[in-house]
C-alpha positions as a LaTeX table, in Angstrom:
\begin{tabular}{lrrr}
\hline
Residue & $x$ (\AA) & $y$ (\AA) & $z$ (\AA) \\
\hline
Unk1 & 69.26 & 38.18 & 60.03 \\
Unk2 & 66.55 & 40.57 & 60.47 \\
Unk3 & 65.86 & 43.60 & 58.06 \\
Unk4 & 66.55 & 46.78 & 60.20 \\
Unk5 & 64.13 & 48.81 & 58.22 \\
Unk6 & 61.19 & 46.50 & 59.18 \\
Unk7 & 62.44 & 46.54 & 62.79 \\
Unk8 & 62.54 & 50.23 & 63.22 \\
Unk9 & 59.78 & 52.00 & 65.05 \\
Unk10 & 57.80 & 54.39 & 63.06 \\
Unk11 & 58.74 & 58.04 & 63.41 \\
Unk12 & 56.25 & 59.90 & 65.69 \\
Unk13 & 54.94 & 62.90 & 64.28 \\
Unk14 & 52.49 & 64.77 & 66.02 \\
Unk15 & 50.57 & 68.04 & 65.02 \\
Unk16 & 50.59 & 70.73 & 68.01 \\
Unk17 & 47.33 & 70.33 & 69.41 \\
Unk18 & 47.51 & 66.52 & 69.67 \\
Unk19 & 50.24 & 66.94 & 72.06 \\
Unk20 & 47.42 & 67.86 & 74.61 \\
Unk21 & 44.83 & 65.37 & 73.04 \\
Unk22 & 47.01 & 62.29 & 74.05 \\
Unk23 & 46.97 & 63.06 & 77.71 \\
Unk24 & 42.93 & 62.77 & 77.73 \\
Unk25 & 42.42 & 60.32 & 74.68 \\
Unk26 & 39.98 & 57.70 & 75.86 \\
Unk27 & 39.42 & 55.66 & 72.61 \\
Unk28 & 36.83 & 58.08 & 70.90 \\
Unk29 & 37.62 & 59.29 & 67.40 \\
Unk30 & 36.58 & 60.07 & 63.66 \\
Unk31 & 36.71 & 56.30 & 62.59 \\
Unk32 & 37.84 & 52.96 & 64.02 \\
Unk33 & 41.12 & 53.49 & 62.00 \\
Unk34 & 41.62 & 56.69 & 63.57 \\
Unk35 & 40.94 & 55.64 & 66.95 \\
Unk36 & 43.44 & 52.60 & 66.46 \\
Unk37 & 46.16 & 54.82 & 65.42 \\
Unk38 & 45.93 & 57.31 & 68.34 \\
Unk39 & 45.65 & 54.49 & 70.54 \\
Unk40 & 49.14 & 53.53 & 69.22 \\
Unk41 & 50.52 & 56.84 & 69.51 \\
Unk42 & 49.11 & 57.45 & 73.24 \\
Unk43 & 50.26 & 54.10 & 74.43 \\
Unk44 & 53.89 & 54.83 & 73.32 \\
Unk45 & 53.72 & 58.30 & 75.03 \\
Unk46 & 52.29 & 57.06 & 78.18 \\
Unk47 & 54.81 & 54.54 & 78.15 \\
Unk48 & 57.20 & 55.72 & 81.16 \\
Unk49 & 60.01 & 53.50 & 80.21 \\
Unk50 & 60.37 & 54.56 & 76.55 \\
Unk51 & 61.74 & 57.74 & 75.39 \\
Unk52 & 61.96 & 59.16 & 71.82 \\
Unk53 & 62.01 & 61.86 & 69.46 \\
Unk54 & 58.75 & 63.43 & 68.38 \\
Unk55 & 58.40 & 65.79 & 65.43 \\
Unk56 & 55.97 & 68.56 & 66.41 \\
Unk57 & 54.12 & 69.74 & 63.25 \\
Unk58 & 51.51 & 72.42 & 62.34 \\
Unk59 & 49.58 & 70.36 & 59.98 \\
Unk60 & 49.01 & 66.86 & 58.98 \\
Unk61 & 50.53 & 64.24 & 61.51 \\
Unk62 & 50.65 & 60.55 & 61.58 \\
Unk63 & 46.96 & 60.46 & 63.26 \\
Unk64 & 45.50 & 62.57 & 60.27 \\
Unk65 & 46.80 & 60.04 & 57.68 \\
Unk66 & 44.17 & 57.44 & 58.72 \\
Unk67 & 41.55 & 60.21 & 59.52 \\
Unk68 & 38.24 & 60.00 & 57.43 \\
Unk69 & 38.00 & 64.17 & 57.13 \\
Unk70 & 41.78 & 64.41 & 55.71 \\
Unk71 & 41.54 & 65.65 & 52.27 \\
Unk72 & 44.20 & 65.39 & 49.74 \\
Unk73 & 45.77 & 68.85 & 51.21 \\
Unk74 & 43.84 & 70.02 & 54.26 \\
Unk75 & 41.33 & 68.73 & 56.68 \\
Unk76 & 37.94 & 68.62 & 55.05 \\
Unk77 & 35.77 & 67.89 & 58.19 \\
Unk78 & 33.73 & 71.19 & 57.35 \\
Unk79 & 34.46 & 74.66 & 55.44 \\
Unk80 & 36.66 & 75.97 & 58.30 \\
Unk81 & 38.25 & 72.97 & 59.85 \\
Unk82 & 41.86 & 73.21 & 58.01 \\
Unk83 & 42.13 & 77.09 & 59.66 \\
Unk84 & 40.63 & 75.75 & 63.01 \\
Unk85 & 43.14 & 73.00 & 63.55 \\
Unk86 & 46.00 & 75.04 & 62.21 \\
Unk87 & 44.85 & 77.84 & 64.88 \\
Unk88 & 44.93 & 74.95 & 67.55 \\
Unk89 & 48.16 & 73.81 & 66.47 \\
Unk90 & 49.87 & 76.94 & 66.27 \\
Unk91 & 48.17 & 77.96 & 69.74 \\
Unk92 & 49.89 & 74.95 & 71.32 \\
Unk93 & 53.48 & 75.26 & 69.99 \\
Unk94 & 53.44 & 78.80 & 70.96 \\
Unk95 & 52.36 & 78.28 & 74.49 \\
Unk96 & 54.97 & 75.40 & 74.75 \\
Unk97 & 57.36 & 77.68 & 73.10 \\
Unk98 & 58.24 & 75.24 & 70.60 \\
Unk99 & 58.93 & 75.49 & 66.82 \\
Unk100 & 56.54 & 74.06 & 64.22 \\
Unk101 & 58.82 & 71.07 & 62.65 \\
Unk102 & 61.26 & 70.77 & 65.42 \\
Unk103 & 61.99 & 67.32 & 67.17 \\
Unk104 & 61.80 & 67.16 & 71.08 \\
Unk105 & 62.29 & 64.40 & 73.32 \\
Unk106 & 58.79 & 62.72 & 74.61 \\
Unk107 & 60.30 & 63.33 & 78.24 \\
Unk108 & 60.87 & 67.05 & 77.69 \\
Unk109 & 57.59 & 67.61 & 75.56 \\
Unk110 & 55.87 & 66.02 & 78.54 \\
Unk111 & 57.78 & 68.04 & 81.24 \\
Unk112 & 56.99 & 71.16 & 79.11 \\
Unk113 & 53.04 & 70.36 & 79.21 \\
Unk114 & 52.92 & 69.72 & 82.83 \\
Unk115 & 55.05 & 73.11 & 83.60 \\
Unk116 & 53.20 & 75.31 & 81.07 \\
Unk117 & 49.51 & 73.86 & 80.60 \\
Unk118 & 46.79 & 73.94 & 83.26 \\
Unk119 & 43.42 & 72.42 & 82.54 \\
Unk120 & 41.54 & 75.92 & 81.78 \\
Unk121 & 43.95 & 76.68 & 79.59 \\
Unk122 & 42.70 & 74.45 & 76.79 \\
Unk123 & 39.40 & 76.77 & 76.92 \\
Unk124 & 41.69 & 79.20 & 75.05 \\
Unk125 & 44.28 & 76.72 & 73.45 \\
Unk126 & 41.51 & 74.09 & 71.89 \\
Unk127 & 38.53 & 76.96 & 71.77 \\
Unk128 & 35.98 & 75.43 & 69.24 \\
Unk129 & 37.00 & 71.89 & 69.41 \\
Unk130 & 34.12 & 69.29 & 69.27 \\
Unk131 & 35.86 & 67.05 & 72.12 \\
Unk132 & 36.66 & 69.92 & 74.69 \\
Unk133 & 33.05 & 69.99 & 76.07 \\
Unk134 & 33.43 & 66.29 & 77.15 \\
Unk135 & 36.11 & 67.42 & 79.37 \\
Unk136 & 38.34 & 64.47 & 78.75 \\
Unk137 & 41.44 & 66.32 & 77.70 \\
Unk138 & 41.01 & 68.84 & 80.60 \\
Unk139 & 40.93 & 65.72 & 82.91 \\
Unk140 & 43.91 & 64.32 & 81.12 \\
Unk141 & 45.91 & 67.41 & 81.83 \\
Unk142 & 44.80 & 67.55 & 85.41 \\
Unk143 & 46.07 & 63.80 & 85.93 \\
Unk144 & 49.55 & 64.66 & 84.05 \\
Unk145 & 49.90 & 67.54 & 86.62 \\
Unk146 & 49.67 & 65.38 & 89.40 \\
Unk147 & 52.30 & 63.28 & 88.21 \\
Unk148 & 54.84 & 65.97 & 88.42 \\
Unk149 & 58.35 & 64.44 & 88.35 \\
Unk150 & 60.16 & 67.83 & 88.55 \\
\hline
\end{tabular}
């Protein structure tokens, strides 16, 4: 008989701005461990056959736990990185009319993103993000909008 605890999926916890990052993620990141974790999260979210709850947070999420910039209590990539990521989280949470700490079905979060986010919104929502100039997130949102199913 198998142990039900070891067979359960890890709860998916995402910071607000990562709700947008997952659609454009192309295997880049802060470390091999971060890339591996983000790849795992992204594959679950992009799996059309799997729906599950995602807790949306304004703070550390499951990918942050393996990021080399994670300090004991805040992001330490640089002096203002914690304030910056908190701002991006809040921007996305407000834009999607979500509550920090709330749990939502993956399918509902994808539908909200399709309905409420256009690629150019990222210029404001993700202002100052080092990945924004690469265009991968805007490309991911554009592709998501093309897949509209509502």
